[in-house]
C-alpha positions, 0 to 999 in steps of 0.5 A: 500500500502506498500513499499518493499525493496528486498535483494538478498543474503544480497545485496540491490536490487529492491524498489516496492509498494505492495498491502497489499494483495501481501505483505501477501504472502511474508512468511519466508521459501517460494520460490518466482520468482523474475527476472526469478529466484527462491529465498528462503525468509529467513526473512520479516522485517515491519516498520510501519508508516514511512514519511509524510504526508501520513506514509507508511509501509516499508517491507524488504525481504531477499532473499537466492539463487537462488534456483535450 
């Protein structure tokens, strides 16, 4: 399980928990649907093992758009 934070045009948006398989699909250059609009992934940054007692990976996903 990973904590995913979405940034829309560099503005912080939603924070969600995702399974590892879902996070693996977040790839630079891909277009994803969020809130009924399509966004291009410009960057995916992962920080590993934050927090206690159970460390959690933090994934920051930067989106540009919406894409027509």
